[in-house]
N, C-alpha and C positions, 0 to 999 in steps of 0.2 A: 602637497598641506597636507592630507592623510596621517599619512607616513612622520609626521613630526606631531601630531597627535592631539595637540594644543587647542582650544576650545577656537580662537580667532581662526587655527594654519582650518580646522574642522569646518568651520564657516566662510575660510575664503576659497576652501576643494567645492562647496558646494554649490556655491551664486557664481564660481569658475566656469563650475559644470552644464549648469542653467543658463550662462549667459555664451556659453560655447557650443550649445546649439542654434544658439538662436542669430548666432555672425558667422559662421562656419556655413549657415540655412544657403543667408544671400549671397555669400561669395561662391557655393556651387551653383547659385542658380545665376547668376549673373553668370559664369562665365559658362556653365551649361547654354542660355539665352546667345552667346556670341559666336559658340557654338553650332548653334541650331542657326543664325540668321547669318552666317557670315560661312562655313563649311570647314575653316580652318580650324585650327587647335594647336600652333607655331607661332611665340612669339615673332619669331622672323620672316614667318607672311600676317604679320597686324599691325596696325597701326593710323592713325587720322581716324578713327570709325564713333567718337564722342561725337560725333557731328549730325552724326545718321542714325547714335543708337542712348539720346542723351540721357533718357529717364534711366534707361538700364549700366548707364555710368555712374548716376549719384546716386541707382543703391547700392549699387558696388561697393562704392565708397563707403558709404553708410558701416556695411560687412569689414569692410579694412580699419576702419577708421577705429571701430569696436575694436577686433581684432588685437591691433594699434596698439592698443590703452588708453584713447588720448579719451581728454577730461571730456564729459560731456555726452560720452559712448559710456554701454555695458561693460566692453571688456575691463574698463579706463576702474568701474568702483566692486568692481570683482577680481580683474589679475594685482592689483597693485594693492590687499588683503592678504593671498598666500610671499607677494613678496614683502609686503611688513610685518604678516609669520613668520619670515627665518633671521629676519632683521631683528625681532626684537626677544624670538630664543637662541640669537647668539651663532644662529649658523653660517658665518661668513661664506662660507665657499657657496652655499647652499642658496645664497642671494645674488653674489654675482654669478651665478649657470642661472639664476635667472633674470635677471638683469642685463644679459647680454644676449637669453633666448628673446625677451621683447625686442630687442636692439634692430636681432635676425629677421624678427617678425616682421616686425616695420620694414626694413628695406624687401622684404624680399613680396610679402603678399602687400602693405598698402602702401609703395612704391615702385618697381620694379614692375611687376603683373598691372597697376593700369596705366603705369607711361609705358607700356611696349604695345600696350593692347589697345589702349583707347587712345591719348597722345603718341608722343613720337613721330616717327616719318610716316607721312603718309603711304600706305602700302597699295594705294589705288581704291579699295574694296568700297564698294557703297547699298551697305546693307539697307535694311528695314525696321521700325525700331522692333521690340520683342513685342510679340500679342497683350492682347489684358490680361488674360488667363497668367503668364509666368507674371506678367508686372506688378499681378496682383498680390500672388503669394510671397515677392519681392519687399512688395511691402508693406505687409503685416510682419513678413519677421523683422525689416527693416525697421517698421515704427518702435517695436519693446528696445530692440536696439539703442535709441534716441531714448525710450518711454524711460527703462530701466536707469540711464546716463545720468538723467535731473532729478531721478525719484529715485534713489540708490531704497531708503525704507521700506519703501514698496515689496524690495524682491528680500531684504536683510532681516524683516519679518518673517519667513518661513525656514532662517535659518535653523540650524539643533540647536545654538548657543545660543545665549544674549548677544546679542552685537552690542560694542561699546569701540566701535571707530569709525573714524570720521573721512572719508576718500580728499573730501576736500579740501584739509589743514592744510594750510600755507608749503609745510615741507613734501609733503605729497607729490602736491602740485606743483612746486618748484624740479624734482628729483625728477618727474617724467617728462618734463614739457625740456628739462636739458638732457633726458635722453631722446629724446624723438630733433628735436632742435637736429644735436652734433652726428642725428644719422641720417636726416634729412639732409646733408650739410659733405656729408662724406657720401652722398648715396650721387649727390649733382655731380661730384669734384672726380665723382669716378664713373659719370657716367657711358665715355665712349668707350668705356671697358667690361661692361656691364650688359650691351643688347644684346640678343638672341642670335645663336650662329644655327646657317644652316647644317646640324649636323646631327650621325647618330651620339645619344647620350647611353655610357655603358654601365650597364645594368645586369643584374643577378643575369638575368636571361643570356648573359656572354657564357656564364658556367655552360649551356647545355650546347649553346648555338656553334663555338669553336670545342669544349671539351668534349661532349659531343659525337663527332665525327670522327672525330680521336681514339674515343672510346672501343665504339662500334668497327673501326680500321684490325686495332690493336684484336679487338676481340673475333672478328673473326678472320684473321692471320695465325691467331690462336689453334682458333677449331679447324682452320686445315690442316693446322703440322698437326692432330691432336688426326682427324682422317684421315691422312697419308698416314703417317705414323700404324695406325688400327688393319688400313687395306697391304700393307706390307708383312703386317703381321700375320697377315691371312690367307694372301699368295705361298708366304714362307712354307705354311702348313699344308694348304693344298695340296704345295709342290713336294713337299713329302710325303703325303699321302699316295702320290701321284707314283712320284716313281718307289715306294713303296709294293704300290702294287700290279708297276711293271717288274720290278723282281722278283716277281711273284706266278704275275701268269702272265707276262710275257715272254716272247718268241725263243727268250735266250734264259728263262726265267724256269722254278722248279717245277713250278705246274703246265709247263709249257713245253719243257722238250721231250724227246718223243721216249716213252718205256716202256723194257722190257718184256718176255712176259713172266721171267716170277718176282720181279719189279709189283707188276702190276698183281698179280698173284697176294703179292704177300700186303697191297693195299688193298687186296676187297676181301679176306678173309679176315684182314684188322675192323675194318668198318663192321661185317657182317655179324666181327665175334660183341661187338659194342654196342650194335643192334641188339644183337642177344642179350645183354647182361643187362640191358637196362630197359627190356622187354621184363625178363624173370625179376627185376629186382621192385614190377608196381606197385 
């Protein structure tokens, strides 16, 4: 909405940022209550708990209807304003993408999650209702989701630009209800294929789980190869030094062979002369 820059787009983005905080808080708290009371977090392990957590289910659905932009809920009076901004500004692709995102949001958060968590096949769980403090926190946010939905003028008075928009016009209602109706119809027609499965979902952690060990092995092989080369070079250098010392001072070397009288005298005189020269030049 902000990127389009028009008055209605800025108003829609501002309104939706506010309502987003409200209904997302209800949804997160509802999911947290389910996890806290059941100890489960996978859809494949949940189902049939609405009988035991009816208030949590009801409050979660307020958040689900709000994020799905159902009429009479907060998301409807803010999200439709952003979609309307794209339509008024003749941005067909943005309008189409926003409409598709709305359908996807309703399909995931408004249908799939509550159906397989609270409804659906009974998973044999018998949780207690969430404690009163959790329900109170969810109830406060849920109240404002409904309050803003039935009284959008209260929210619109805080917008950065004067609001000339009627969320409950016949055109807006018809389009949104049509979108929700056919999304819901598609969900129930495809219900058998949308259930949760007990499997691992591939995510970004796959990179370091799979590529990590390969990289470590390759690095280790490279380091070993370099180390073997260094050791081979060091051994070759030491062997050359050893052979040189043997040829010089070994049994058959220059310094190891027996010397005659003349040779010994020559070396003695030479060393004494060198010492004397150094002494004189000090």
